[in-house]
N, C-alpha and C positions, 0 to 999 in steps of 0.2 A: 409525454408517457408517463406521467405522474399519477399520484393517487392522492385524495383528500385526506387521508389518514392511513396509518400503517396497517396493511393486510396482515392476517393472522400468521401466514408464511409468505414473506416477502420475496419478491422476484430479483435476484442478484446477477449481474453480468460480469464475467471477467474478461477482460481485453488483455491476453498477454501470451507468451510463448509456451512451448511445451516442455516436459520433463519425462522422457519415457520411463524413468524409474521412479516416477510419482511423489518426489519429495518436494518439488518447487513448481513454480509456473502455474499453468492452469489447474493441472493435477492437484497442486497443493490448495488452491483457491477453492476447488469444488469441495473438497474435504472441509475446509474451514468454514464455508458456507453452510455445509450440512450439520456440522457440529454445533452451530449458533442458529440452528433451526431456520435456514434460508433455503429457497430453492434455486439451486446453481445453474447456471448458464455459462458457455464460454464462446467467444470468437478468437480464432488463432491469428496471432502476429507473424509468428516465426515457428518453424518447426527444428527444433534443436536436438541433434545428437548429444547427449550427455548421459553421464552416471554420477555416482556419488565422488568420484575423482576427478571431474572436470568436464569442461565441453570440448566435444571433439569437431563438430560442424554445424553450421546453421543454414536454413534454407528459408529463404523469404518468398511467400506466396506473392503474386502481383497485387499492388494496391486497389487494382479494381476489383480482385476477388475478396479482398479485405472489405471493401465497402459493400460488396454484395452481401457477406455474412452480416455485416453490422445492420444493414437495411432489412435482412430476413428477420431478424430477432426483432427490431424496433416496429416494424410494420404489423406485427403480430401480437407482441407481449408487452404489457405495461410494466416498465422496469421501476424498481424501487431504489435500487443503488446499483452503482457502476465501480469496479475496482479495476484499474488499469496499471498493468506492470510493464513488462518489456515491449517497447516499440521500436527502437533499433535504429531508424533511419528518418531523415527529414521527411520524405514522401509518405511514409506510414503516420508520422505524428501529423502532418498536414491533414492527411484522410480522415484520422479519427478526430481530429478537431473540427473539420467541417461537419461530419457525421453529427457530432454533438452540437453544432449550432444549429444544425437542421431540425433537431428535436424540438416539438412545439413548446414544451415546459422547460426545456434545459436551460440553466443559467449560462451566461458568458461573462458576467460582470465581476465576478469574484465572490468570495466566501462572506463577505460582510455581512449580509442578510441573514445568514445561515450558520453563524458561528457555533451554535449549539448542537449541530447536526440534526439528522431527523427529518428533513424537509416534509413536514406535515402540513404545508400551507400550500401544496399544489405547484410548487415552483420548479418542479423537475427531480429527476433522481438525484440522491446523495453520490457524490463522486469522490472517492479516495484513490490518490495517486500515490503509488510507490516509484519514485523516479529512478529506474535503472540506468545509471549513468556512470558510476564507478563500483568497481569490486572491492570488497574489503581489504584487498592487497594492495589498493591503489591504482590499478589499472584501469585506464580509461576504456569504456565501453562504446561510446559514441564518437563520431568524427564532430568537427567544429561545427558544420552546418546543423546535425542533428541535436547537439548541444543547445545551440541558440534557439532551435525550433522547440525544444522541449521547455526551456526557460520561457519562452513566449507562451507556451500553453498554460503554465502554472496557475493563471488566472481564474481558469475554469474549476480548478478543484476546490472542495470544501476543506480537505485535509491532506498533506502530504506526508510521506514516511520516509525520509531519507535515512541512509546510513551515515556514519561520521564524514567519510570523505565526500559523499554526495552534498552533504549540507555544506561543507567548505567550498565545493564548486559553486554551488547556487549562490554563496554568500561572497564569492570572489575573494577567498582567504586560505590559508594553510589548515588542514586538519585540525581541529580541536584536541587539545591534549587534557583537558580537564572540563567539569561541569560548566564552569563560569564562561569559558570560551565557548562551549557548545551553545549554550543558551544565549549568548551574545549574538552569535551567527544565526540563530533560529529566529530571534527578533529582527534582524536584517531582511532576512528573506520573508516572513510574515508580513511585515509592513510594506515592503516593495511589491509583493505580489497579492496583498491582501487574502491571505490563506493562512488557516491554522497549521502549525508545525508541530508534528511530533518529534521531540529532540531525543532520539534514542541512546541511551549511555552504555548500551552493551559491549561497545567495542572501545570505549575508553581504556586507557592503560594506567590511568592514575591510582595510587594506593587505595582510595576510597572504594575503588570498584571491583575489589578483589573479590569480595563475599557477598556483593549486593548489586543489582541494577537498578539506576534511576533513570526513570522515564519522564519528560516534561512536556506538558501541552503549552505551547507558546501561541498567544492570539494577537492578530494585528491591532494596531491603535484604531481608536474610532473617535473621531472628533478631537484628536490628539491624546486620547486617554486610552492606555493600555489595559485591558482586563487582565486580572490578576493570574499569574502562572500557576500551573497546579502540577506537583510532582507526585510520582507514584513509584513506590518502592516494591522490589520483589528479591527473593534470594537467588542468587548466581548458581546455576546448576552446573556443575563441571562434567561436561560430556563433549565427545566430538559429534554427537549426533544433532548438528545444528542446521542442517541443509533445509533450506526454504523458509527460515524462521521470519524473514522479512516478508515474503509473499503471504505468508499465513495470518501474521498479525494484522497486515492491512486488510486482508479478505474478511478477516473477523470483525474488525471495526466497522466495515461497510455495512455487514450483516446486521450488527446490534444497532447501528445508526438507522437502518431502513425498519428496525423494529421500534424506533421511537426514542432510544437512548440518546443522550447528549454525549459529547466525547468524555466528558469527565466521569460520567457513569458506566460508559462503555470500556473505557481502559482498564480498570482495576479488574473486571470481569475478564477481559482478554489476557491480562497479565497472569491470573491466577490459572487460566486455561493453559497457557504456554508453559507456565511451571509444571504442571502436570504431565503435560505432553512431552517436556523434555527428560522428566523423572522417569517416565513409563518407556522411552525410546529405548532403553537398553533391553526391553523384551524383544524389540524387533531385530531381525538378522538381514539387514538390507544393504549390500554392497560392502566394499573394503576400504571407503574413504570416509567423508564427513556424511553420516547416515542422516535419514528423515526423523522428523518427531513423530511421536505416536497421536496423530489428531483426534483420535476417539478415546483417549486415556479416561476421561471423567464418565464417558458414557458407558464404554466397557466396565468400568468399575461399578 
C-alpha cells in the first residue's frame, strides 16, 4: 500500500486510543496530521474515558474488530505513513504486527534501509511508533507480556519517540537524569532494534534543561559505523497545557516524512510548530488539569 513518490496530500493513519477531551490519542493525531497538510485516518485500539485530569476507564474492542478496522482501511486506501500510539495488550500488539506484515509493501526488517524517512522507494508506508509503555510519572502502563510484545515489535518502525522512562525501559536501565545518559540509552535501543530513536529531553531535570529543550536523533550503526547524531534546540515553554504533546509530535513527524522530509529536516519544523502550539495554548479554556496544546496556532495566526 505504498506509493513511488509523495502524493501532494499524503494519507496518514493513526492506530491509537481515544481522548474524549480531544487533547491526546487519535484526536490529537488527526489535528497534527491536518496541521502538517496530511489527510488523517484512524483505527481505534482502545476507548478511553479520560479528561485533562486523568484516565478513568479503558474499554478494549475485540482484537477481531481491530483487525477488521485495519483491513477496511488498507483494502481501500494507499497509506503513505502510519503513526502508532497506545496498543495496550499483547493481543492488540500481535494483531497490529500481523496486519503490518500482511501489507504487500510494508517493511518487516527494520529501519536500516529507510534511515532518512520518507519511503519514496515503494517499500511501504513510513512507520512512526510512540511506544506508550510508561507514564511520565513512572507508572507502568503495560503488563510484562505486553511489554515483551512491544519490544519485539520495534524492528518494524522507522522512528520511535519514547519519553524518558520508556527509553530507559527499552534500554534495560534506570531513567536518565542528563543528556549524556539519555543519548547512551538511545544508542543501545537504536542498535538493538535497528531503528532511529528520537531522544526527547523535555522531561529531564538537569540544570541545563530549565530554559531549553534538546532533542536528539540517534541512528543505528551501519557496518559498525554510526551516523552522526543530530541535536535540535527549542525554548522551554512554561505551561501546564502539555496534554498530548508526545502524541502530537510523533503524528507530525509521520506526516512530514510522508511528504518527503528526512527526520533531520522534519524535526526542526515540528519543534517550531510545537513551540507555537504551547505558547498559544493559553488562549484555550479546556479542562481543569493539564490542558491541550493549540494544534493550529500557526495556521490561525
